[in-house]
Every structure is written in structure tokens, then in C-alpha cells.
N, C-alpha and C positions, 0 to 999 in steps of 0.2 A: 768732166766725163767724155764729152764729144771729142775732145782732142785725143784722149787715150784710145778711144775706139777707132778714130781715124788712123792712128798709128798702127793699129793691128790690121786694118783693112788695106794696107798699102802693098800687101803680098800679090804679086801679078799672077793672074790665072786662077786664083782660088775662087771657089763658089761659096757665097755667104748667105746664110739664113739668120738673121738676128731677130729675136722675138722675145715677148715678155712685157712687163710693166716698166715703161720708159718714164713714168712719173711726170709726163709732159705732153701737151696737145700740140697740134700743128695749126689749128684755126679756132676762132672764137666759138663757132657753131659746135665744136666737139666738147664744150662745156655747158652745163646748165645749173644754174643757181650756184656756180663756183666762180672765183675770180680768174680771169684770163689775162695773163701777161704777154703783151705782144713782143717784148724782148726776148723772153725765154722761147717763145714760139718760133721767132726768126732764127735763133741759134739752132733749134732742132731742125728747121727746115734747111738751113745752110748745111748742117751735117749730111742730111739725106742728099741733097743736091750735089755737094762737093764729092761724096763718094759713089755717085751714080747708083744710088739705091732706089728700089721701087717699093712703094707702100702698097701691099696687097689690100684690096678693098674687103671690107667685113660684110658679112650677110647675117641675118637673123636678129641682130639687135643694133641699135644705133650707138649705145654707150656700153663700156666694158666694166665700169666701177660704179657702184651704187652705195651711197653712205647708209650707215645702219638705221638712220632715221627716215630714210627713203625720200630725201629732199634735194640731195646733190648727186649729179650725174657727169661722168667724164669718159672720154675715150682714151684711156692711158695705155691699154694693151694693144699690140699690133705686131705685124710680121713685116720686117724690111728684108727685101731679098736683092741679090745682085742680078745684073742683066743676063748673065750667062745662066743664071737659075731659071729664068723666065724662057730663055731659048731651049732648055731642057724639058721643062714643065709649062708650056704656054698657057694650059688651062687650070693652073694652080689657083685656089681660092680659099678664103678663110671664113668659117662659120662661127659665130658667136653662140655658145651654148648657154642654157639657163643657169643662173647662179644657184649654188647649192650650199657650199661649206664655207665661203669666204665672202667678202664685199666685192670680189672680182668675178666676172664671168670667164669660165674657161674658153680658150680659143682652139679650133680644130682646123688644121691645115690639111687640105686634100687636093688631088689632082683630078678635076672634074668629077664625074659621077663613077666612082670606083666601087665595085661590088666586092666586099670583104668576105663574102661567103656567109653561111649560117651563123647566127649570133651564138656565142658560147653560153652554156648554162652557167648561172652565177650560184656559187655555193659559199655561204658565209660561215666564218668560224663559229659564231653563236648557234648556227644550226647544228653542228656537230657535238655541241655540248648537251643537246637535248636528247634524252634517252631514246624517244620513239624515232628519231631520224635514222639511226643505226638499223632499226628494224625494218624501216621503209627500204633502205639501200639493200640490206641483205635479201629481203624478200624479192625486190626487183631483179637483182643480179641472178637469182635462181630461176627466174622466168624462162620457159623453154624458147629456143629460137629455131626456126626451120631453116637450117644450113649445116653443112659439114665443113665449111671453111673457117679456120681459126680467126682470120681477120674480119670476115663478116660477122662472125658470132660476137666478137669483141666489140665491133661497132654497133651492132643492134642491142647488145646488153647495155652499152652506155646510153643509147636512146631512152631505153625503157627506164633506166635509173633517172635519167633527167625528167622523163614525163611524170614518174611517180613522185619525185621530189617536188615538182611543181604543184601536183595535186595536193600532196601533204601540206606544203606550206600555205597553199590557198585556203585549205580547210581550217588549219590551225591558226593562222595569222590573217586570213583574208580580210576580215572587217578593219582591223588596224591598218593593214596595207592600203585598203581603199581610201580610208580617212586621210592617211599621209599623202597619198597621190592627189587627192582632191585639194588638200591644203597647199601642196606645193604648186599645183596648177593655178589655184587662185592667187598665190604670191606672185608667180610669174606674170599673170594677167595684171596684177597691180603695178608691177614693175614696168612692163610694156606700155600701160596706159600713162603712167607718170612720166615716160620719156617724151610724150608728145603733148601733154597737157598738165597743168597744175591741179593737183588734187586738193579738195577742201578739207577741213579739219576732221569732219566725219569720216571721210574716205581714208585719210591717213591712219586714223585710229583703228578702222577696221583692218587695214593693212598691218599695222603693228600687232593687233590682236591675233590675226592669222598667224603671223611669224611666231609668236609666243606659243600658240597652240601647236605648231608644228615642231617646236623644240621640245615640248613636253612628251608629245606622242613618239618622237624618235627615241627619246630616253627610255620609253617603255618598250620599244620594238625589239 
């Protein structure tokens, strides 16, 4: 694989960003409770060095892959970039986000502290299948707005719909949502703790129990 990638990287002047699960680590400390192969790590490091790539440091988490039983950790995911990428974005960095849907943590590449503006409202398909959500949207859209400008009226009505949907969801799904958030936070805390210390059997069982509870509650959500 490394030779195939190296052949692609021979194009002069191109700016490269290679990211994802490389299924390999660079150093022994990037694995915990899993086998480290020095030969494979050397091949990976030689590939990075020979192609003048830079391994962007990760923030937020030490490892990016956690086994289902919560005992094995590895830093398999990363961003490798060319030198001209760093010249263009010298403040680029990578944040490891909390794991949710797979055994890998998602990575977020950003250029310093970028302000992406206000967060968009999240509307899930399941909401629209429920009868009363349409009533909430219709009532909110009919709310009066103190302006004669069409663009301002449209913007303000969207704000009202956003606020009313949040209130409706909080009222009808609030308890379950809070429980899901609490379990998610607890699981993330277990994962972060397991990165730096070995959990005993009781702690591991509690972690696994929280994961089972979260799966059940998400099914009901």
C-alpha cells in the first residue's frame, strides 16, 4: 500500500491531505493492550519521511480506536499533509471527537480557531413523522414579525420556528434526551479514563452496562 501511495504522491507541486484509518501506528506508545510491530511501524514512518509528509498532532483524545470490550486502544486515524499545505494553513490542527457510532473516533481538521457562525438547527426525519410537529411549525410560521422587509421577515420566521421546535422537542422528548446525554457523557468519561489507566473488572462492567443502556434508549428515541 505504501508504495502505491508513494507513486501517487510523485506529482510535483500538488498539495496533499491524506487522512483516515491507516490501520497502523508509528510508535509503541500509540497502542495500549495491543501488539506493536516495529517492522510495520518503520515502513509507515519511512513512507511519511520519504514523501515529506507531516503528521498533524491530535487534540482531545490520545487514541482514535477503542475495541468494543473497552480494553484495546490504538491511534490508527490521522491526517498526513504535504509541506505546502502547512505553508498555506500553518495553524491547521486536528481534534479527536468523542466516539458515537463506530469503534473509531471521528477527526475534525480545522485551521486555528475558526468561527463558523451560529449553529444550524437540527431537524430529524423522525420529528416530521410525528403529528404535532407540523402543528408547531405551522403555528410558529404564522407568528407576527415586526418588519416590512421580506428577507428580514423570512429570517425572523425561521428563528421562531427553530425556537418553537426546540421547546416542543424538549417538552415531548426532554427526559429521554437528558438520559441519552448523561449516558453518552458517562461512556466518554470511561473511555478517557481507560486511556490513561487500567480499569478493574467492576469498572469495565459498569462501562459495558452504560453502553447497553445507551443502545436501548437510542432505539426508543
